[in-house]
N, C-alpha and C positions, 0 to 999 in steps of 0.2 A: 451475546449481543453487546455491542459498544454503543453508549449513548453520548453524543457530543454535548457541548455546553449549551446548545440551543434546544436540547431535548429530542433531537432526531436520533433514531435507532439505526445502527449499521450492523451488517453481518461481520462477525469477527470479534476480536482481532485474531489474525493468523500470522504465523511466522513469516518474515520477509526473506524467503529463500525460494529457489526455483521449484523444489519438490512440493512445498506447501502451496505455492501459487498454482501449480498444475492441478493439485488435488482440490483446492478450495475456491479459486477465483472463477467467476462466471465467464462463460464464452459469449458475452454480449456487450453491447455498448453501455455506458453509464458513468457514474461518478465514483471515485475511490479516494481514499486517504492513506498516506503512509504516516504512521505514528512513531515517535521516539519513545521507547519504553525503558530507557536506561536511567531515568531519574526516579524521583519519588512518585511522580504522577505521569500518565501518558500525555504527550503533547503532540499536536499536529505538526509534522515536519513538511508535508507536501500534500496538496490537493490536486487531483488530476481528473480530467474528463476524457474518457475514451470515446471518440466519435468515428475516426477513420479506421480504428482498430478496436479490438475487444478489450475489456478490462484485463483479462488474462494475458493477452498479447502485450499490452502496455506494461503491465507489472513484470512480465518476463524480461522485457527489454530493460526496464529499470534495474532489475536484480542482476542483470549481466553487465551493467555499466554502460549501456547504450540507450539512446532515445532521450536522454536528458543529462547534460553534463553536470548540472547542479546535484542531482541525485547520486551521480557516480562519486561525488566527493563527500557524501554523508558520513563516511567512516565505517565503523564496525556494524555490518548488517544484522548481527545477532541482537543488537539493541533497538531494532525496528520491527514493526508489525504492519500489516495492512488490513483495512476494512473496506467494505463496499456497500 
């Protein structure tokens, strides 16, 4: 479990790659975060709300570089994780 700065508990973190997303991301709507894990502490890089698509669907789009041009420019995906 990941706990954010406001004390909210999230499922994860899970690796930010298509395989981990398929295995761990829920097939439902909701809120998710992409965390930068390359530093000394995890930092929120992106907060998303899946409404017209599922969390899994949105994360798969992000991981493939589509769906959000800002996420496509994050850099090395191995330095990121997702929570929901």
